[in-house]
LOMARDO-101590 format. One record per residue (C-alpha): residue number from 1; residue in three letters; x, y, z. Coordinates in nm, 2 decimals, decimal comma. Each point is the difference from the previous one (the first is absolute). Layout:
<nodes>
{NUM 'ALA' {X Y Z}};
...
</nodes>
This chain:
<nodes>
{1 'MET' {15,51 6,22 8,29}};
{2 'SER' {-0,36 0,08 -0,08}};
{3 'ASP' {-0,10 0,30 -0,21}};
{4 'VAL' {-0,07 0,32 0,20}};
{5 'ILE' {-0,21 0,29 -0,10}};
{6 'GLU' {0,20 0,27 -0,18}};
{7 'ASP' {-0,02 0,20 -0,32}};
{8 'ASN' {-0,09 -0,20 -0,31}};
{9 'LYS' {-0,15 -0,29 0,19}};
{10 'LEU' {-0,35 -0,13 -0,07}};
{11 'VAL' {-0,18 -0,01 0,33}};
{12 'GLU' {-0,34 -0,16 0,07}};
{13 'LEU' {-0,17 0,07 0,33}};
{14 'SER' {-0,32 -0,08 0,18}};
{15 'TYR' {-0,12 0,28 0,23}};
{16 'LYS' {-0,27 0,14 0,21}};
{17 'VAL' {-0,06 0,34 0,15}};
{18 'THR' {-0,14 0,02 0,35}};
{19 'ASP' {-0,13 0,30 0,20}};
{20 'GLN' {0,26 0,06 0,27}};
{21 'ALA' {-0,26 0,10 0,26}};
{22 'SER' {-0,26 -0,28 -0,05}};
{23 'GLY' {0,20 -0,27 -0,17}};
{24 'GLN' {-0,27 -0,03 -0,26}};
{25 'VAL' {0,12 -0,12 -0,34}};
{26 'LEU' {-0,07 0,28 -0,25}};
{27 'THR' {0,13 -0,16 -0,31}};
{28 'SER' {0,19 -0,31 -0,11}};
{29 'VAL' {0,10 -0,16 -0,32}};
{30 'GLU' {-0,13 -0,34 -0,13}};
{31 'PHE' {0,27 -0,03 -0,26}};
{32 'PRO' {0,37 0,09 0,05}};
{33 'LEU' {0,10 0,36 -0,09}};
{34 'GLY' {0,30 -0,01 -0,23}};
{35 'TYR' {0,23 0,29 -0,07}};
{36 'ILE' {0,36 0,08 -0,10}};
{37 'HIS' {0,19 0,14 0,29}};
{38 'GLY' {0,15 0,34 -0,08}};
{39 'HIS' {-0,22 0,05 -0,30}};
{40 'ASN' {-0,35 0,03 0,14}};
{41 'ASP' {-0,16 0,21 0,28}};
{42 'VAL' {-0,30 -0,24 0,04}};
{43 'LEU' {0,05 0,01 0,38}};
{44 'ALA' {0,07 0,28 0,24}};
{45 'PRO' {0,37 0,11 0,02}};
{46 'GLN' {0,02 -0,11 0,36}};
{47 'VAL' {-0,12 -0,35 -0,10}};
{48 'LEU' {0,25 -0,03 -0,29}};
{49 'GLU' {0,28 0,12 0,23}};
{50 'GLU' {-0,09 -0,27 0,26}};
{51 'LEU' {-0,01 -0,27 -0,27}};
{52 'GLU' {0,36 0,07 -0,11}};
{53 'GLY' {0,22 -0,29 0,09}};
{54 'LYS' {-0,28 -0,24 0,09}};
{55 'SER' {-0,04 -0,35 -0,15}};
{56 'VAL' {-0,27 -0,26 -0,07}};
{57 'GLY' {-0,19 -0,09 0,32}};
{58 'ASP' {0,07 0,33 0,18}};
{59 'ILE' {-0,30 0,18 0,15}};
{60 'ILE' {0,02 0,37 0,08}};
{61 'GLU' {-0,24 0,24 0,17}};
{62 'VAL' {0,03 0,36 -0,10}};
{63 'PRO' {-0,21 0,27 0,19}};
{64 'ILE' {-0,11 0,28 -0,23}};
{65 'ASP' {-0,16 0,33 0,09}};
{66 'CYS' {-0,23 0,04 -0,30}};
{67 'ASN' {-0,03 0,38 0,06}};
{68 'VAL' {0,36 0,02 -0,11}};
{69 'LEU' {-0,04 -0,25 -0,28}};
{70 'TYR' {-0,33 0,13 -0,15}};
{71 'GLY' {-0,04 0,34 0,16}};
{72 'PRO' {-0,27 0,10 0,25}};
{73 'ARG' {-0,36 -0,08 -0,07}};
{74 'ASP' {-0,17 0,27 -0,21}};
{75 'GLU' {-0,38 0,02 0,06}};
{76 'ALA' {-0,02 0,21 -0,32}};
{77 'LEU' {0,05 -0,33 -0,19}};
{78 'VAL' {-0,32 -0,14 0,14}};
{79 'PHE' {-0,31 0,05 -0,21}};
{80 'THR' {-0,37 -0,10 0,04}};
{81 'ASP' {-0,25 0,01 -0,28}};
{82 'ARG' {-0,35 -0,12 -0,06}};
{83 'VAL' {0,00 -0,37 -0,12}};
{84 'GLU' {-0,19 0,08 -0,32}};
{85 'ASN' {0,29 0,22 -0,11}};
{86 'VAL' {0,25 -0,28 0,01}};
{87 'PRO' {0,02 -0,27 -0,27}};
{88 'GLU' {-0,13 -0,33 0,12}};
{89 'GLU' {0,33 -0,18 -0,05}};
{90 'TYR' {0,15 0,22 0,28}};
{91 'ARG' {-0,28 -0,07 0,26}};
{92 'GLU' {0,19 -0,25 0,21}};
{93 'ILE' {0,21 0,06 0,31}};
{94 'GLY' {0,37 -0,06 -0,07}};
{95 'THR' {-0,03 0,09 -0,37}};
{96 'THR' {0,29 0,21 -0,13}};
{97 'ILE' {-0,08 0,29 -0,23}};
{98 'THR' {0,28 0,18 -0,18}};
{99 'MET' {-0,07 0,37 -0,05}};
{100 'GLN' {0,19 0,26 -0,19}};
{101 'ASN' {0,02 0,38 0,08}};
{102 'ASP' {0,02 0,29 -0,24}};
{103 'GLU' {0,38 -0,03 -0,01}};
{104 'GLY' {-0,02 -0,37 -0,10}};
{105 'LYS' {0,12 -0,13 0,34}};
{106 'LYS' {-0,16 -0,33 0,09}};
{107 'ARG' {-0,10 -0,11 0,35}};
{108 'ASN' {-0,18 -0,32 0,12}};
{109 'PHE' {-0,30 0,04 0,22}};
{110 'ILE' {-0,16 -0,29 0,19}};
{111 'VAL' {-0,37 -0,04 0,07}};
{112 'THR' {-0,01 0,00 0,38}};
{113 'LYS' {-0,37 0,05 0,08}};
{114 'LEU' {-0,32 -0,08 -0,18}};
{115 'ASP' {-0,36 0,03 0,10}};
{116 'ASP' {-0,34 0,03 -0,18}};
{117 'GLN' {0,06 0,37 -0,07}};
{118 'THR' {0,37 0,08 0,00}};
{119 'LEU' {0,34 -0,14 -0,10}};
{120 'THR' {0,33 0,12 0,16}};
{121 'VAL' {0,35 -0,03 -0,16}};
{122 'ASP' {0,33 0,06 0,16}};
{123 'GLY' {0,32 0,11 -0,18}};
{124 'ASN' {0,23 -0,05 0,29}};
{125 'ASN' {0,22 -0,31 0,01}};
{126 'PRO' {-0,19 -0,25 0,23}};
{127 'LEU' {0,30 -0,01 0,23}};
{128 'CYS' {0,01 0,38 0,06}};
{129 'GLY' {0,00 0,09 0,36}};
{130 'ARG' {0,10 -0,35 0,12}};
{131 'HIS' {0,31 -0,15 0,15}};
{132 'VAL' {0,05 -0,34 -0,16}};
{133 'VAL' {0,24 -0,29 0,00}};
{134 'PHE' {0,10 -0,17 -0,32}};
{135 'ILE' {0,08 -0,36 0,06}};
{136 'LEU' {0,19 -0,16 -0,29}};
{137 'GLU' {0,13 -0,34 -0,07}};
{138 'VAL' {0,27 -0,05 -0,26}};
{139 'LEU' {-0,10 -0,28 -0,23}};
{140 'THR' {0,25 0,03 -0,29}};
{141 'VAL' {0,33 0,18 -0,06}};
{142 'ARG' {0,19 -0,06 -0,32}};
{143 'ASP' {0,19 0,19 -0,27}};
{144 'ALA' {-0,25 0,18 -0,23}};
{145 'THR' {0,01 -0,05 -0,37}};
{146 'ASP' {0,06 0,30 -0,23}};
{147 'GLU' {-0,36 -0,03 -0,11}};
{148 'GLU' {-0,13 0,00 0,36}};
{149 'ILE' {0,22 0,30 0,08}};
{150 'GLU' {-0,14 0,19 -0,31}};
{151 'ALA' {-0,36 -0,10 0,10}};
{152 'GLY' {0,05 0,08 0,36}};
{153 'GLY' {-0,11 -0,34 0,13}};
{154 'PRO' {-0,04 -0,37 -0,08}};
{155 'GLU' {-0,14 -0,12 -0,32}};
{156 'ILE' {-0,37 -0,09 0,05}};
{157 'ALA' {-0,16 -0,26 -0,22}};
{158 'GLU' {-0,31 0,13 -0,18}};
{159 'SER' {-0,22 -0,25 0,18}};
{160 'ASP' {0,12 0,13 0,33}};
{161 'VAL' {-0,09 0,36 -0,08}};
{162 'ASP' {-0,37 -0,04 0,04}};
{163 'ASP' {0,05 -0,17 0,34}};
{164 'ALA' {0,25 0,27 0,11}};
{165 'LEU' {-0,25 0,27 -0,08}};
{166 'LYS' {-0,26 -0,15 0,24}};
{167 'VAL' {0,22 0,04 0,31}};
{168 'PRO' {-0,17 0,25 0,23}};
{169 'LEU' {0,22 0,29 0,11}};
</nodes>
């Protein structure tokens, strides 16, 4: 019998997220996503629940209401400022800027709009307000090592780290 996804199994997946209304692919992974089932919450709880009991080669589609997952869109998290007030390294659409408030809480903002005079950042999750479908293919299922369980995922060779960091989200 082949390994099935359950707690303490190392799982590697490929996935993409599509907009339920348009079918447009919103994000996908170039390299497999690896995690230890039952030890990480790298995916939405509904997705992890649907993966339970699946094995290599299985493909699942999980519809998600991102308003439930990430909360409703908050327009108070959208800021526009004059371009000259923003450091040059942040002047590119898609750039993520991590900001911290007075209480030390961090939030990522994404540059969403840029013109000659202004730059706009948005602190909402890019999937807020959308109904999406996670489409996942199970690539690997095996017993995780103690080291992988402690690390929360597969061991990554140092040479692979630089490549993994280049994957667009």
